C-alpha positions as CSV (number, residue, x, y, z in Angstrom):
1,M,13.9,3.3,-5.2
2,M,16.7,5.6,-6.5
3,S,16.7,8.6,-8.6
4,E,19.3,11.3,-9.5
5,D,19.6,14.9,-10.3
6,R,22.8,16.9,-10.9
7,E,23.7,17.1,-7.2
8,W,22.0,14.3,-5.3
9,V,21.1,10.7,-5.5
10,W,17.7,10.3,-3.8
11,I,16.5,7.1,-2.0
12,V,12.9,6.9,-1.4
13,P,10.3,4.2,-0.3
14,K,8.0,2.8,-3.0
15,E,5.1,4.4,-1.3
16,I,5.7,7.8,0.4
17,N,3.6,8.3,3.5
18,F,5.4,10.4,6.1
19,G,2.2,10.2,8.4
20,Y,2.1,13.9,9.2
21,Q,-1.4,15.3,9.7
22,S,-0.5,18.8,8.6
23,Q,2.2,20.9,7.1
24,S,2.7,22.5,10.4
25,E,3.3,19.2,12.0
26,Y,5.8,18.3,9.2
27,F,7.8,21.7,9.8
28,V,7.8,21.2,13.7
29,H,9.0,17.5,13.6
30,N,10.8,16.7,10.2
31,G,14.5,16.8,10.2
32,K,17.6,15.0,9.1
33,W,20.8,13.2,10.3
34,I,23.8,14.3,8.2
35,V,27.0,12.3,7.9
36,Y,30.1,13.6,6.1
37,G,32.9,11.8,4.6
38,Q,35.0,11.0,1.5
39,K,33.0,10.3,-1.7
40,G,33.5,6.6,-1.7
41,L,32.5,6.2,1.9
42,I,29.3,8.2,1.4
43,Q,28.4,6.3,-1.8
44,D,28.8,3.0,0.1
45,M,26.5,4.3,2.9
46,G,24.0,5.6,0.4
47,S,23.8,2.1,-1.2
48,K,23.2,0.5,2.2
49,M,20.3,3.1,2.6
50,L,18.4,1.2,-0.1
51,G,17.5,-1.5,2.4
52,L,16.7,1.0,5.3
53,V,14.5,3.7,3.7
54,G,11.0,3.2,4.5
55,K,11.8,1.0,7.6
56,D,12.7,1.7,11.2
57,D,11.4,5.3,11.0
58,I,13.7,6.3,8.1
59,L,11.6,8.3,5.8
60,E,14.0,8.9,2.9
61,A,17.7,9.6,2.3
62,K,20.0,11.3,-0.2
63,F,23.7,11.6,-0.8
64,S,25.7,14.1,-2.5
65,K,27.3,13.6,-6.0
66,K,29.4,16.8,-5.4
67,P,31.4,17.9,-2.4
68,A,29.2,19.5,0.3
69,L,28.9,23.2,0.2
70,D,29.3,23.5,4.0
71,V,31.1,21.1,6.3
72,P,31.6,21.2,10.0
73,E,34.9,21.4,11.7
74,G,37.0,18.2,11.2
75,H,35.9,17.9,7.6
76,V,37.4,19.2,4.4
77,L,35.5,21.7,2.3
78,G,35.7,20.8,-1.4
79,R,36.4,17.2,-0.7
80,D,33.9,15.8,1.8
81,H,30.4,14.6,0.7
82,A,27.2,14.3,2.6
83,L,24.6,11.5,3.4
84,I,21.3,12.9,4.6
85,V,18.8,10.7,6.3
86,Y,15.3,12.0,6.9
87,C,13.2,11.3,9.8
88,D,10.8,12.7,12.5
89,D,12.5,14.2,15.5
90,R,10.3,12.1,17.8
91,K,12.1,9.1,16.3
92,R,15.5,10.5,15.8
93,D,17.3,8.7,18.5
94,G,16.1,5.3,17.3
95,V,17.1,6.3,13.7
96,R,20.6,7.3,15.0
97,E,21.1,4.0,16.7
98,K,20.0,2.2,13.5
99,L,22.4,4.2,11.5
100,K,25.3,3.7,14.0
101,E,24.6,-0.1,13.8
102,E,24.1,-0.3,10.1
103,L,26.5,2.2,8.6
104,K,29.2,1.9,11.4
105,V,29.3,5.6,11.9
106,D,29.3,7.5,15.2
107,K,29.6,11.1,14.1
108,M,26.4,12.6,12.6
109,F,24.7,15.9,13.0
110,W,21.0,16.7,13.5
111,K,19.3,19.6,11.6
112,Y,15.6,20.4,11.1
113,D,14.3,20.9,7.7
114,R,12.8,24.3,8.8
115,Q,16.5,25.4,9.7
116,T,17.5,24.5,6.0
117,L,14.5,26.4,4.6
118,Q,15.3,29.5,6.8
119,E,18.9,29.4,5.5
120,I,17.8,29.2,1.9
121,L,15.5,32.1,2.5
122,D,18.2,34.2,4.2
123,G,20.5,33.4,1.2
124,K,22.9,31.6,3.4
125,Q,22.6,28.1,1.6
126,K,22.5,27.4,-2.0
127,S,21.1,23.8,-1.9
128,A,18.8,21.8,0.4
């Protein structure tokens, strides 16, 4: 299932059940793989995520409609977009392999949701 806001296209399963027993378990283990690239490439990958979300430990995904606000070295600020794929850190290696296989991408970055939340609270990031 897809939905959009001004900045993101969200891809979520029909039934959302992340399986966490508590909020603390969520904050300890939930994170995301982030892939950066040109707009068309990220949109294509986002479309492929429709068939992957809710399967193989992929909880949900989103991709940016606007260039990413922060990019790692080797990417172009103001040009490159982001695909974000959420999963539990206990399953992240398997999710990484699935993304490599299905999206044909090797370079991706891991980040915990708690890190993003802390950046927002510290005023270092404008959007999750």
